[in-house]
C-alpha positions in Angstrom: -10.3 21.5 -41.6 -11.6 22.9 -38.3 -9.5 23.0 -35.1 -10.0 22.8 -31.4 -8.0 24.9 -29.0 -6.5 23.1 -26.0 -7.6 25.0 -22.8 -4.3 24.1 -21.2 -2.0 25.0 -24.0 -1.4 26.2 -27.5 -1.7 22.8 -29.3 -4.2 22.4 -32.1 -5.9 19.1 -33.1 -7.7 18.4 -36.2 -11.1 16.7 -36.3 -13.3 15.3 -39.0 -14.9 18.1 -41.0 -18.7 18.1 -41.8 -21.9 18.0 -39.9 -22.6 14.6 -38.3 -26.2 14.2 -37.1 -25.9 13.9 -33.3 -28.7 14.5 -30.8 -27.2 16.6 -28.0 -28.8 17.0 -24.5 -30.9 20.0 -23.5 -30.8 21.4 -27.0 -27.1 22.3 -26.8 -24.8 22.5 -29.8 -21.9 20.3 -28.7 -20.2 20.1 -32.1 -16.4 20.3 -31.4 -16.1 23.8 -32.8 -19.1 25.3 -31.1 -19.1 27.7 -28.2 -21.3 25.4 -26.0 -18.7 22.7 -26.5 -15.8 25.0 -25.6 -17.6 26.2 -22.4 -18.4 22.7 -21.2 -14.9 21.4 -22.1 -13.3 24.2 -20.1 -15.3 23.5 -17.0 -14.4 19.8 -17.0 -10.8 20.4 -18.0 -10.2 22.9 -15.1 -11.5 20.5 -12.5 -9.4 17.7 -13.9 -6.3 20.0 -13.8 -6.8 21.1 -10.2 -7.3 17.5 -9.0 -4.3 16.2 -11.0 -2.0 18.9 -9.6 -2.8 17.6 -6.0 -2.7 13.9 -6.7 0.6 13.9 -8.7 2.4 15.0 -5.5 2.0 11.5 -4.3 3.2 9.7 -7.4 6.9 9.6 -6.5 6.1 7.9 -3.2 3.8 5.4 -5.0 6.5 4.7 -7.5 8.8 3.6 -4.7 6.1 1.2 -3.4 5.8 -0.2 -6.9 9.5 -0.9 -7.0 9.5 -2.6 -3.6 6.5 -4.8 -4.6 8.2 -5.9 -7.9 11.5 -6.5 -6.0 13.3 -4.4 -8.5 16.5 -2.2 -8.2 17.9 -0.5 -11.3 21.5 -1.5 -11.7 24.2 1.2 -11.5 27.2 1.2 -13.9 29.4 -0.9 -11.7 26.8 -3.5 -11.1 26.0 -3.6 -14.8 29.6 -4.4 -15.6 29.7 -7.1 -12.9 26.6 -8.8 -14.5 28.1 -8.6 -17.9 31.2 -10.3 -16.8 29.4 -13.0 -14.8 25.6 -13.1 -14.8 25.6 -15.5 -11.8 27.1 -12.9 -9.4 24.5 -11.3 -7.2 24.0 -7.6 -7.0 21.8 -5.2 -5.1 18.3 -6.7 -4.4 15.0 -5.8 -2.9 14.1 -8.2 -0.2 10.4 -9.0 -1.1 9.1 -8.5 2.5 6.7 -5.7 1.6 5.2 -8.1 -1.0 4.9 -10.9 1.6 3.3 -8.4 4.0 0.8 -7.3 1.3 -0.1 -10.9 0.5 -0.8 -11.7 4.1 -3.0 -8.6 4.5 -4.8 -9.4 1.2 -5.4 -13.0 2.3 -7.2 -11.8 5.4 -9.4 -9.3 3.4 -10.3 -12.0 0.9 -11.3 -14.4 3.7 -13.3 -11.6 5.4 -15.3 -10.4 2.5 -15.3 -12.5 -0.7 -17.2 -15.6 0.4 -20.5 -15.8 -1.5 -22.8 -14.0 -1.1 -20.6 -11.0 -0.9 -23.5 -8.7 -0.2 -26.4 -9.8 2.0 -29.8 -8.2 2.5 -32.9 -8.6 4.7 -36.4 -7.3 4.3 -37.3 -4.2 6.3 -40.8 -5.7 7.1 -42.2 -9.3 7.0 -43.8 -8.5 3.7 -40.3 -7.8 2.2 -38.6 -11.0 3.5 -38.9 -13.1 0.3 -38.2 -10.1 -2.0 -35.0 -9.4 0.0 -33.9 -13.0 -0.5 -34.5 -12.7 -4.3 -32.5 -9.4 -4.3 -29.6 -11.1 -2.6 -29.6 -14.0 -5.0 -29.8 -11.8 -8.0 -26.8 -9.7 -6.9 -24.9 -12.9 -6.0 -25.5 -14.0 -9.6 -24.1 -10.7 -10.8 -21.1 -11.1 -8.5 -20.3 -14.5 -10.1 -21.0 -13.5 -13.7 -19.2 -10.2 -13.6 -16.4 -11.4 -11.3 -16.8 -8.7 -8.6 -14.3 -10.5 -6.4 -11.5 -9.7 -8.8 -12.3 -6.0 -8.7 -12.7 -6.0 -5.0 -9.3 -7.7 -4.6 -7.7 -5.0 -6.7 -9.4 -2.3 -4.6 -8.1 -3.9 -1.4 -4.6 -4.1 -2.9 -4.6 -0.5 -3.9 -5.8 0.7 -0.5 -3.0 -1.1 1.3 -0.3 -0.2 -1.2 -1.3 3.4 -2.1 -3.5 4.5 0.8 -6.8 4.2 -1.0 -8.6 2.0 -3.5 -11.4 3.3 -5.7 -14.0 1.5 -7.8 -16.9 2.7 -9.9 -20.2 0.9 -10.0 -22.2 0.6 -13.2 -24.9 -1.3 -14.9 -23.9 -3.3 -18.0 -25.9 -4.9 -20.7 -24.0 -7.4 -22.8 -25.5 -7.6 -26.2 -24.9 -10.6 -28.5 -26.7 -13.2 -30.6 -28.5 -16.4 -29.5 -30.0 -19.1 -31.6 -33.8 -19.5 -31.6 -36.1 -22.0 -33.4 -38.7 -20.3 -35.5 -41.4 -21.4 -38.0 -40.1 -21.6 -41.5 -42.0 -19.4 -44.0 -44.8 -16.8 -43.7 -47.7 -19.4 -43.6 -45.8 -21.5 -41.1 -45.8 -18.5 -38.7 -49.6 -18.1 -39.0 -50.5 -21.8 -38.8 -47.8 -23.1 -36.5 -50.2 -23.2 -33.6 -52.5 -25.6 -35.4 -50.4 -27.8 -37.6 -46.9 -29.2 -37.5 -44.8 -26.9 -39.8 -41.2 -26.6 -40.8 -38.7 -24.9 -38.5 -35.5 -23.0 -38.9 -32.6 -21.9 -36.7 -32.3 -18.1 -36.5 -29.7 -16.0 -34.8 -31.4 -13.1 -32.9 -29.6 -10.1 -31.5 -30.6 -9.7 -27.8 -29.3 -8.9 -24.4 -27.3 -12.0 -23.2 -27.1 -10.8 -19.7 -27.2 -7.6 -17.6 -26.3 -6.6 -14.1 -24.1 -4.6 -11.7 -20.5 -4.1 -12.6 -17.4 -2.8 -10.9 -14.6 -0.9 -12.6 -11.3 -0.4 -10.8 -9.8 3.1 -10.9 -6.0 3.3 -11.0 -4.9 5.6 -8.2 -2.5 7.3 -10.6 -5.5 8.2 -12.8 -8.0 9.1 -10.0 -9.3 12.7 -10.0 -11.2 13.4 -6.8 -12.3 16.8 -5.4 -9.1 17.8 -3.4 -11.2 19.7 -0.9 -12.8 16.7 0.8 -11.2 13.7 2.7 -10.7 10.5 0.6 -13.4 8.5 2.4 -16.1 11.2 1.9 -16.2 11.2 -1.8 -20.0 11.8 -1.7 -19.4 15.3 -0.2 -17.3 16.5 -3.1 -18.5 18.7 -5.9 -17.0 16.3 -8.4 -15.1 13.0 -8.8 -13.5 11.5 -11.9 -10.8 9.4 -13.3 -8.9 8.8 -16.6 -9.7 5.6 -18.5 -7.3 4.5 -21.3 -9.5 3.4 -24.2 -9.2 3.4 -28.0 -11.2 4.7 -31.0 -12.8 1.3 -31.8 -14.1 0.9 -28.2 -15.5 4.4 -28.2 -17.3 3.7 -31.4 -18.8 0.6 -29.9 -19.9 2.5 -26.9 -21.5 5.2 -29.1 -23.4 2.5 -31.0 -24.7 0.9 -27.8 -25.4 4.0 -25.7 -27.4 7.0 -26.8 -25.6 9.3 -24.3 -22.2 8.9 -26.1 -21.6 11.2 -29.1 -19.0 13.1 -31.1 -16.7 10.0 -31.4 -17.0 10.1 -35.2 -15.5 13.6 -35.2 -12.2 12.1 -34.0 -9.9 11.4 -36.9 -9.1 7.7 -37.5 -5.3 8.0 -37.1 -5.5 10.2 -34.1 -3.8 9.2 -30.8 -5.3 11.2 -28.0 -3.4 11.0 -24.7 -4.5 13.1 -21.8 -1.9 15.4 -20.3 -3.2 14.3 -16.9 -2.3 10.7 -17.6 1.1 10.6 -16.0 1.5 6.8 -16.1 3.1 6.9 -19.6 6.8 7.0 -20.3 9.8 6.8 -17.9 8.0 9.3 -15.4 5.1 6.9 -15.0 4.6 4.2 -12.4 7.2 1.7 -11.3 5.0 -1.3 -12.2 6.6 -1.9 -15.6 10.3 -1.1 -15.1 11.4 -4.6 -14.3 10.2 -6.1 -17.6 11.3 -3.1 -19.6 7.8 -1.9 -20.5 8.1 1.5 -19.0 5.4 2.9 -21.3 2.7 1.0 -19.4 1.0 -0.3 -22.6 1.4 2.9 -24.7 4.1 1.7 -27.0 1.8 1.0 -29.9 1.9 3.3 -33.0 -0.5 1.3 -35.2 -3.7 1.7 -33.1 -5.6 4.7 -31.9 -5.4 4.9 -28.0 -7.5 7.6 -26.6 -7.7 8.7 -22.9 -11.1 9.5 -21.6 -11.8 11.6 -18.5 -15.0 10.4 -16.9 -16.3 12.9 -14.4 -19.3 13.1 -12.2 -20.2 16.7 -11.3 -22.7 18.1 -8.8 -23.8 21.2 -10.6 -26.6 23.8 -10.9 -28.1 23.1 -14.4 -29.0 26.8 -15.0 -25.4 27.9 -14.5 -24.1 25.2 -16.9 -26.8 25.9 -19.5 -28.0 22.3 -19.0 -31.6 23.3 -17.9 -33.5 25.7 -15.9 -33.2 24.2 -12.4 -31.4 26.2 -9.7 -30.6 23.4 -7.3 -27.8 20.9 -7.7 -28.0 17.8 -9.9 -25.5 15.1 -10.5 -24.3 14.8 -14.2 -21.8 12.5 -15.9 -19.4 14.0 -18.5 -16.8 12.3 -20.8 -13.9 14.2 -22.2 -11.8 12.3 -24.8 -8.2 13.3 -25.4 -8.7 16.5 -23.4 -10.5 18.0 -26.4 -13.7 16.2 -27.3 -16.8 16.2 -25.1 -18.3 12.8 -25.8 -20.8 12.5 -22.9 -23.1 14.8 -21.0 -26.1 13.3 -19.2 -28.0 13.7 -16.0 -27.1 10.8 -13.8 -30.7 10.2 -12.6 -29.9 7.2 -10.3 -32.4 6.5 -7.5 -29.7 6.3 -4.8 -28.5 9.9 -5.8 -24.9 9.1 -5.1 -21.7 9.3 -7.1 -21.4 5.7 -8.3 -17.8 5.7 -6.9 -16.7 3.9 -3.7 -13.4 4.4 -1.9 -11.6 2.2 0.6 -8.9 3.7 2.8 -8.3 1.4 5.9 -5.4 3.6 7.2 -7.1 6.9 6.7 -6.6 9.8 9.1 -10.0 11.3 8.5 -8.8 14.5 6.8 -6.3 13.7 3.9 -7.3 13.6 0.3 -4.7 10.9 -0.2 -3.6 9.2 3.1 -0.3 7.5 3.7 -0.7 3.7 3.1 0.4 0.9 5.3 3.2 -0.1 3.0 4.4 3.5 2.8 4.8 3.5 6.6 7.0 0.5 6.2 9.1 1.8 3.3 11.9 3.2 5.5 12.3 -0.2 7.2 12.1 -2.0 3.8 14.8 0.3 2.4 17.0 -0.4 5.4 16.4 -4.1 5.0 17.4 -4.0 1.4 20.6 -2.1 2.2 21.7 -4.6 4.9 21.4 -7.4 2.4 22.9 -5.6 -0.5 25.9 -4.3 1.4 26.6 -7.8 2.7 26.4 -9.2 -0.8 28.7 -6.5 -2.1 31.2 -7.2 0.7 31.1 -11.0 0.1 31.5 -10.5 -3.6 34.6 -8.4 -2.9 36.0 -10.8 -0.3 35.9 -13.9 -2.4 38.2 -12.3 -5.0 41.9 -12.9 -4.0 43.7 -9.7 -2.9 47.4 -10.5 -3.2 50.7 -8.7 -2.7 53.2 -9.9 -5.3 56.9 -9.4 -5.8 57.1 -9.4 -9.6 60.9 -10.0 -9.5 60.4 -13.4 -8.0 57.4 -14.9 -9.9 56.0 -15.0 -13.4 53.0 -12.6 -13.2 51.3 -14.2 -16.2 51.1 -17.6 -14.4 49.5 -15.9 -11.4 46.8 -14.2 -13.4 45.7 -17.5 -15.0 42.1 -18.0 -13.6 42.1 -21.8 -14.2 42.3 -24.1 -11.2 45.3 -26.3 -10.5 47.6 -23.6 -11.9 51.4 -23.9 -12.1 53.2 -20.7 -11.1 56.8 -20.5 -12.1 59.5 -18.6 -10.2 61.9 -16.4 -12.1 65.4 -17.8 -12.8 67.1 -15.3 -10.4 64.8 -16.7 -7.5 65.6 -20.3 -8.1 66.6 -22.0 -4.9 65.7 -19.1 -2.6 62.2 -20.4 -1.5 58.8 -19.1 -2.3 57.6 -17.7 1.1 58.1 -14.0 0.3 56.9 -14.1 -3.3 53.1 -13.8 -2.7 51.1 -12.8 0.3 47.3 -12.9 0.9 45.9 -9.8 2.5 43.7 -10.5 5.5 40.0 -10.0 4.8 37.6 -8.9 7.5 33.8 -9.1 6.9 32.5 -6.0 8.6 28.9 -6.8 7.4 28.6 -10.2 9.0 26.2 -8.8 11.6 23.9 -7.4 8.8 21.9 -10.6 8.5 21.2 -10.8 12.2 20.3 -7.1 12.1 17.9 -7.8 9.3 15.9 -10.0 11.7 15.2 -7.0 13.9 14.0 -5.0 10.9 11.7 -7.9 9.9 10.3 -8.0 13.5 9.6 -4.2 13.4 7.8 -4.6 10.0 5.6 -7.3 11.5 4.8 -5.2 14.6 3.7 -2.2 12.5 1.8 -4.1 9.8 0.2 -6.8 12.1 1.3 -9.4 9.4 3.0 -11.6 12.1 4.3 -15.1 11.6 1.2 -16.5 13.2 -1.1 -14.8 10.7 1.3 -15.7 7.8 1.1 -19.4 8.7 4.7 -19.5 10.0 5.4 -21.2 13.4 7.8 -19.0 15.3 9.5 -20.6 18.3 9.6 -17.9 21.0 10.8 -20.3 23.7 11.9 -23.9 24.2 8.3 -25.0 24.2 5.4 -22.8 22.9 2.1 -23.6 24.6 -1.1 -23.8 22.7 -2.6 -21.0 24.6 0.4 -18.7 23.8 0.0 -19.5 20.1 -3.8 -18.8 20.2 -3.3 -15.5 22.1 -0.7 -14.3 19.7 -2.7 -15.1 16.6 -5.9 -13.6 18.1 -4.1 -10.3 18.9 -2.8 -10.0 15.3 -6.2 -11.0 13.8 -8.0 -8.3 15.9 -5.7 -5.6 14.4 -6.4 -6.9 10.9 -10.1 -7.1 11.7 -10.0 -3.4 12.5 -8.7 -2.5 9.1 -11.2 -4.8 7.4 -14.1 -3.3 9.4 -13.2 0.2 8.3 -13.2 -1.0 4.7 -16.6 -2.5 5.2 -18.0 0.7 6.6 -16.3 2.9 3.9 -16.6 0.9 0.7 -18.5 -2.4 1.0 -21.6 -0.7 2.5 -21.8 1.9 -0.3 -21.3 -0.7 -3.0 -24.0 -2.9 -1.5 -26.5 0.0 -1.4 -25.7 1.0 -5.0 -26.1 -2.5 -6.3 -29.5 -3.0 -4.7 -30.8 0.4 -5.8 -29.5 -0.2 -9.4 -31.1 -3.6 -9.5 -34.5 -2.1 -8.6 -34.2 0.8 -11.1 -32.3 -0.7 -14.1 -33.2 -4.4 -14.3 -35.3 -5.1 -17.3 -35.3 -8.9 -17.9 -36.5 -11.8 -15.9 -33.9 -14.2 -14.6 -33.7 -17.5 -12.7 -31.7 -18.0 -9.5 -30.9 -21.1 -7.5 -33.1 -21.8 -4.4 -30.3 -23.7 -2.7 -28.0 -21.9 -0.2 -28.6 -19.8 2.8 -32.3 -19.2 2.4 -33.2 -22.6 1.1 -35.6 -23.5 3.9 -37.6 -20.3 3.6 -37.8 -20.6 -0.2 -39.1 -24.2 0.1 -41.8 -23.1 2.5 -42.8 -20.3 0.2 -42.6 -22.1 -3.2 -42.6 -25.8 -2.5 -39.8 -28.4 -2.4 -39.7 -29.1 -6.1 -38.4 -25.6 -7.2 -34.6 -25.7 -7.8 -34.6 -22.5 -9.8 -36.7 -19.5 -9.0 -37.9 -17.0 -11.5 -37.3 -13.4 -10.5 -38.9 -10.5 -12.3 -37.9 -6.8 -11.9 -41.2 -6.1 -10.0 -40.3 -8.8 -7.4 -37.3 -6.6 -6.3 -39.4 -3.4 -5.5 -39.2 -3.8 -1.8 -37.7 -2.1 1.3 -34.5 -3.7 2.4 -31.7 -3.4 4.9 -28.0 -4.2 4.1 -26.3 -6.7 6.4 -22.8 -5.5 7.0 -19.9 -8.0 7.3 -17.9 -7.0 10.3 -14.5 -7.9 8.8 -13.8 -10.8 11.2 -12.5 -14.2 10.2 -13.5 -17.4 11.9 -10.5 -19.6 12.9 -10.1 -23.2 13.9 -9.6 -22.2 17.5 -13.1 -20.6 17.5 -14.6 -23.7 16.1 -13.2 -25.7 18.9 -14.9 -23.4 21.4 -18.2 -23.8 19.6 -17.9 -27.6 19.6 -17.5 -27.5 23.3 -20.5 -25.3 23.7 -22.5 -27.5 21.4 -21.7 -30.6 23.6 -22.7 -28.7 26.8 -26.0 -27.6 25.3 -26.9 -31.1 24.1 -26.1 -32.6 27.5 -28.2 -30.1 29.5 -32.0 -30.4 29.1 -32.6 -26.8 30.2 -30.2 -25.5 27.6 -31.3 -28.0 24.9 -34.9 -26.8 25.1 -34.0 -23.1 24.8 -31.4 -23.2 22.0 -31.8 -24.0 18.4 -29.1 -26.8 18.1 -29.7 -27.2 14.4 -28.7 -23.6 13.7 -25.8 -23.9 16.1 -24.6 -27.0 14.2 -24.8 -25.2 10.9 -22.8 -22.3 12.3 -20.1 -24.7 13.5 -20.0 -26.3 10.1 -19.5 -22.9 8.4 -16.8 -21.9 10.8 -15.0 -25.2 10.1 -15.1 -24.5 6.3 -18.3 -25.9 5.0 -19.4 -23.7 2.1 -23.0 -24.8 1.9 -24.1 -27.1 4.7 -27.7 -26.9 3.5 -26.9 -29.1 0.5 -26.7 -32.0 3.0 -30.2 -31.5 4.5 -32.9 -34.1 3.6 -35.4 -32.8 1.2 -39.1 -32.8 1.8 -40.5 -36.3 1.7 -37.2 -38.0 2.5 -37.2 -40.0 5.7 -33.9 -40.8 7.4 -33.1 -44.3 8.4 -33.5 -44.9 12.1 -32.1 -47.9 13.9 -35.1 -48.5 16.1 -35.0 -51.0 19.0 -37.9 -52.4 21.0 -37.3 -52.3 24.7 -39.4 -53.6 27.6 -41.7 -50.9 29.2 -40.0 -51.3 32.5 -36.6 -50.6 31.1 -38.0 -47.5 29.2 -39.6 -46.2 32.4 -36.3 -46.6 34.3 -34.4 -44.8 31.5 -36.8 -41.9 31.7 -36.5 -41.6 35.4 -32.7 -41.6 35.1 -32.9 -38.8 32.5 -31.3 -41.0 29.7 -34.5 -41.1 27.6 -36.6 -38.1 26.5 -39.9 -38.3 24.7 -39.4 -37.3 21.0 -42.1 -34.7 21.2 -39.8 -32.6 23.3 -37.0 -32.5 20.7 -36.7 -30.1 17.8 -37.1 -32.0 14.5 -35.5 -35.5 14.4 -32.7 -34.7 16.8 -32.5 -36.8 20.0 -30.0 -36.8 22.9 -27.2 -39.2 23.2 -28.4 -42.4 24.8 -32.0 -41.9 23.7 -33.8 -44.7 21.8 
């Protein structure tokens, strides 16, 4: 049986013997015992090791954040004994304020970015207008079908908790079976166009759906180029991550994708963990400590888990023996269990970017792994936990009786009886001498009684640093005897502006890149026609182009070959106070003829409806051919002339659409 030498150690791993017919790229021999395989493996392995050595310096700090977010404190020996004696007694706790802060920040990010459509586009020229609308609707369909919002939520959470959040974009084809009705028999297939023949139901293997996907990258498993800042991933010479998979999944990938190979060489009972995957065991993350699952999903011994290092490398093909070109190209490599090269292919994407996007809203512009917002608050969170825990410890101590006893005067066994309503007997020698000096309670002073009020100052500092104030969290905080509406609005607006800054940075760093990649991958990789809804934001334009009777629009790959611009969301969130201001402006515009004739009041009304929470105001618009009911009244000509002179009546030809001013008839 052949062996593979581990570039990072002296371990030897067996692989399946024999020659399996694999087609390798560029005529290379990448069988696991070949020299080409060893050379390629060494290059990938060394890059992963250098990156892992830098990133693991941050793991201890991240583990503390995980503990604070799970509100978990490991019990010491004394607290364990206390819990064993009485499980109802409180012990040291983590006050879940970091969790509350994170939830507030995440709620803002979700409101700012995850309303459909998540990514918006417009044509670069008038000829590209309809094509850009189709592109937007296709990607909106991908976002719903592949649940991009869940991946983006995880990315935002990682960026706030660990300092950055990374996702990888891809193009997925979901294969499966669908039932078709076909003619029954050979002659039926020939004559089915001319005569009524028998039919049968047939299951046909086909692509059920395809589209853009997002894959979250665990910060503990991220392998960036340590020589570039975290937000400039495209400038690095490589970027990668570790993905925990298994033998069965790798075989499925090899069957579906011609660029995957060598999986059959891995022995069936082999468990291949990467030594760079530091999330396993007690030294891993703090996510699983509370429920006792410290292995992070690696406790199984009956399956075949295999860690795969996926790495994009910008390389010179001639130096890597992958071609004759002398200028850089981007390639994708897969390294299973640190020992098997299972993928080596030229990336060949039109956007020519690493399909990886990183969000770091609190970045400093230089660090490979910046300090997160929750890490900045960790010292305050730790102090808050100590204030509460020390107070609990003191109270637990104080509620236990501390007595001074003269054992010559009372029966100690009666005093130690824990039952209520006890009867304590005096000794015979003390009968008739009184009980005043037999037992004395020691005075108890609560030196931690100020800790709870001090905790309020810590909470206030956390809110100031994080911008997750009471107003943003939905908590009414009474700062004086009577809080004015203007004071409340100003406080909330200030906090929201700070959150909008973090959201806008995320939009520029990550959402912009993802939007560009999605559009480019649609144009390059989409193979099947699909249907999209015509309702929504662009309904009016689509009705003008295709008619009022089209509820579903067929989109072919050729329809998306256009020039487009990405519309960036600025990270702001509309509030009820802003809608009140818009309503006042709307009323002023409708009452002033000069303003009314120069502003599109219908679009202003739609904007107000969206600000106030209407998801799709266009669904309430009358379709082509429908006529609204009008309560028309016949008035004498003299009264009409008088109304026109007074400015209360305006000829309908001067009004946009069917809208008329208040008082007009």
